[in-house]
Residue frames relative to the residue before (quaternion, step in Angstrom):
aa qw qx qy qz dx dy dz
X 1.0000 0.0000 0.0000 0.0000 0.00 0.00 0.00
X 0.6189 0.5428 -0.3476 0.4489 3.59 1.03 -0.72
X 0.6374 0.5219 -0.3366 0.4561 3.58 0.96 -0.77
X 0.6497 0.5214 -0.3259 0.4471 3.59 0.94 -0.82
X 0.6800 0.4732 -0.2880 0.4804 3.59 1.11 -0.63
X 0.8016 0.3266 -0.1508 0.4776 3.60 0.87 -0.95
X 0.2137 -0.7866 0.5333 0.2261 3.59 1.14 -0.69
X 0.5484 0.5856 -0.3924 0.4498 3.58 1.15 0.71
X 0.2692 -0.8115 0.5003 0.1369 3.57 -0.06 1.31
X 0.6533 0.5200 -0.3257 0.4435 3.60 1.03 -0.68
X 0.5966 0.5337 -0.3545 0.4832 3.58 1.13 -0.57
X 0.6534 0.5041 -0.3062 0.4745 3.59 0.94 -0.89
X 0.6182 0.5445 -0.3346 0.4577 3.59 0.98 -0.83
X 0.6659 0.4992 -0.2925 0.4709 3.56 0.95 -0.90
X 0.6569 0.5229 -0.3047 0.4497 3.60 0.89 -0.97
X 0.7253 0.4272 -0.2401 0.4835 3.59 0.94 -0.90
X 0.4202 -0.7337 0.4473 0.2916 3.59 1.23 -0.28
X 0.3557 0.7481 -0.4881 0.2750 3.57 1.15 0.54
X 0.3690 -0.7010 0.5638 0.2333 3.55 -1.14 0.67
X 0.7607 0.3140 -0.1427 0.5499 3.55 1.11 -0.77
X 0.4686 -0.6975 0.4729 0.2653 3.58 -0.79 1.03
X 0.5609 0.6074 -0.3864 0.4087 3.61 1.16 -0.50
X 0.6203 0.5350 -0.3400 0.4620 3.59 1.06 -0.71
X 0.6503 0.5157 -0.3057 0.4666 3.55 0.97 -0.86
X 0.6416 0.5431 -0.3288 0.4304 3.59 0.95 -0.83
X 0.5898 0.5577 -0.3697 0.4521 3.61 1.08 -0.62
X 0.6857 0.4753 -0.2826 0.4733 3.58 0.89 -0.92
X 0.6036 0.5563 -0.3597 0.4437 3.60 1.04 -0.67
X 0.6727 0.4991 -0.2987 0.4574 3.58 0.89 -0.92
X 0.6326 0.5181 -0.3269 0.4738 3.57 1.02 -0.76
X 0.6717 0.5157 -0.2923 0.4443 3.58 0.89 -0.96
X 0.6601 0.5047 -0.3095 0.4623 3.57 0.94 -0.85
X 0.6623 0.5166 -0.3013 0.4514 3.58 1.07 -0.70
X 0.6882 0.5060 -0.2745 0.4417 3.59 1.15 -0.57
X 0.7468 0.3996 -0.1911 0.4961 3.56 1.19 -0.48
X 0.3423 -0.6687 0.6151 0.2394 3.51 -1.14 0.73
X 0.1093 -0.8642 0.4910 0.0137 3.54 0.22 1.34
X 0.1452 -0.7944 0.5876 0.0511 3.54 -0.96 0.90
X 0.3227 -0.7255 0.5757 0.1951 3.56 -1.09 0.75
X 0.4764 0.6764 -0.4359 0.3542 3.60 1.27 0.16
X 0.1533 -0.7941 0.5860 0.0490 3.56 -1.07 0.82
X 0.2958 -0.6448 0.6616 0.2431 3.49 -1.39 0.38
X 0.1324 -0.8071 0.5734 0.0470 3.60 -0.76 1.03
X 0.0548 -0.7857 0.6161 -0.0009 3.54 -1.10 0.83
X 0.2677 -0.7365 0.6006 0.1588 3.55 -1.27 0.54
X 0.1453 -0.7755 0.6107 0.0681 3.57 -0.97 0.94
X 0.3047 -0.7845 0.5116 0.1729 3.60 -0.60 1.08
X 0.8068 0.1140 -0.0527 0.5773 3.59 1.20 -0.45
X 0.7220 -0.4696 0.3038 0.4073 3.55 -1.32 0.23
X 0.6144 0.5529 -0.3510 0.4401 3.61 1.05 -0.68
X 0.6748 0.4697 -0.2874 0.4914 3.58 0.92 -0.87
X 0.6107 0.5448 -0.3457 0.4590 3.59 1.04 -0.72
X 0.6454 0.5210 -0.3167 0.4601 3.58 0.95 -0.86
X 0.6437 0.5222 -0.3192 0.4594 3.59 0.95 -0.84
X 0.6610 0.5013 -0.3098 0.4645 3.59 0.96 -0.85
X 0.6427 0.5130 -0.3276 0.4653 3.59 0.95 -0.81
X 0.6514 0.5133 -0.3114 0.4639 3.59 0.98 -0.82
X 0.6860 0.4522 -0.2718 0.5012 3.60 1.20 -0.51
X 0.6530 -0.5710 0.2995 0.3974 3.58 1.26 0.25
X 0.4744 0.6599 -0.4520 0.3677 3.59 1.23 0.18
X 0.2912 -0.7422 0.5817 0.1611 3.56 -1.17 0.66
X 0.4894 -0.6583 0.4960 0.2848 3.55 -1.02 0.88
X 0.2098 -0.7785 0.5822 0.1048 3.58 -0.98 0.90
X 0.7433 -0.2890 0.2482 0.5499 3.58 0.65 -1.14
X 0.3738 -0.6644 0.5777 0.2917 3.54 -1.35 0.00
X 0.0118 -0.7927 0.6076 -0.0478 3.55 -0.89 1.02
X 0.8439 -0.0742 -0.0071 0.5313 3.55 -0.74 1.14
X 0.7406 -0.4444 0.2145 0.4561 3.56 0.93 0.96
X 0.6449 0.4791 -0.3205 0.5018 3.59 1.27 0.03
X 0.3505 -0.7308 0.5494 0.2030 3.57 -1.05 0.80
X 0.2165 -0.7870 0.5701 0.0938 3.56 -0.82 1.04
X 0.0784 -0.7940 0.6028 -0.0104 3.54 -0.99 1.00
X 0.0524 -0.7861 0.6130 0.0593 3.54 -1.26 0.36
X 0.0707 -0.7626 0.6418 0.0378 3.53 -1.34 0.47
X 0.4947 -0.6530 0.4767 0.3187 3.57 -0.94 0.80
X 0.5032 -0.6413 0.4919 0.3058 3.55 -1.13 0.76
């Protein structure tokens, strides 16, 4: 499930404590098969730090800042 959220196999390897990346890949394949995975996102804009904090507490991830506004997203 962590891989589906982060798309970072090395992070998953570290979390699981595997020495060999092949072991981690087995778990990735199992996880992908168990989940109806979506590439769809809910996007939000935070004009200030207070709103950004609220979005992070609701599970949104920071993407970038554009024209002074912070952009966040969360998988549906």
